[in-house]
Structure formats: structure tokens, C-alpha cells
C-alpha positions in Angstrom: -7.6 11.5 -9.7 -7.3 8.1 -7.8 -4.6 7.2 -9.3 -1.8 9.6 -8.1 -3.6 9.3 -5.2 -2.5 6.7 -4.2 0.1 6.4 -5.4 1.3 9.3 -3.3 -0.2 7.4 -0.6 2.3 4.4 -1.7 5.5 6.5 -1.8 4.5 7.3 1.7 4.7 4.4 3.1 7.1 2.8 1.6 9.6 5.8 2.9 8.3 5.5 5.9 8.3 2.2 6.0 12.2 3.1 4.7 13.1 4.2 8.3 10.9 2.3 10.1 12.9 -0.9 8.9 16.6 1.4 9.6 15.3 2.4 13.4 14.7 -0.9 13.9 18.0 -2.7 12.7 20.3 0.5 13.7 18.5 -0.7 17.4 18.1 -4.7 17.1 14.0 -3.9 17.7 13.6 -6.7 15.5 9.5 -6.0 16.0 10.1 -2.2 14.5 12.4 -4.0 12.0 9.2 -5.9 10.8 6.7 -3.6 10.5 8.7 -1.7 8.1 9.2 -4.0 5.8 5.6 -5.3 5.9 4.8 -0.8 5.7 7.6 -0.9 2.3 5.6 -3.8 1.2 1.9 -1.8 1.9 3.6 1.4 -0.3 4.8 -1.0 -3.2 1.4 -2.2 -3.1 -0.8 1.2 -3.6 1.6 2.3 -6.2 0.5 -0.7 -8.1 -3.1 -0.3 -7.5 -2.3 3.5 -8.4 -0.7 2.1 -12.0 -3.4 -0.2 -12.9 -5.8 2.6 -11.9 -4.5 4.7 -14.4 -4.1 2.5 -17.2 -8.0 1.9 -16.8 -8.0 5.1 -16.6 -9.6 5.3 -13.1 -12.6 3.3 -13.4 -11.5 0.3 -10.4 
């Protein structure tokens, strides 16, 4: 169960990060753009965590 939860959270964070980065880019807000990039990285890490849990059978 943890695998799917982590992958879903990762996807949501990545999508939110893409949106933040785009808004920051269009508005010239470098801080928002950087937040978006950071949130995308967080999402990628969560998805990777979910993949590891899936490979190890949720034992991590």
C-alpha cells in the first residue's frame, strides 16, 4: 500500500512543481520558479521511494 501512496504523492508534487515553475517563469518571479523546481525534485524522490518499496515489497 505504501508504494502506491508514495507514487501518488510524488506525482502530485511533481505536477504542482511544474505549475509553480511555469507561473514563476511567466511572471518573472525567480523565487516561485525555484520553489517549483524544488517541488518537482521532491516529487521525483517520492516516486523513487515508492518504486523501491514496490521492489522490496513495502518492507522499507
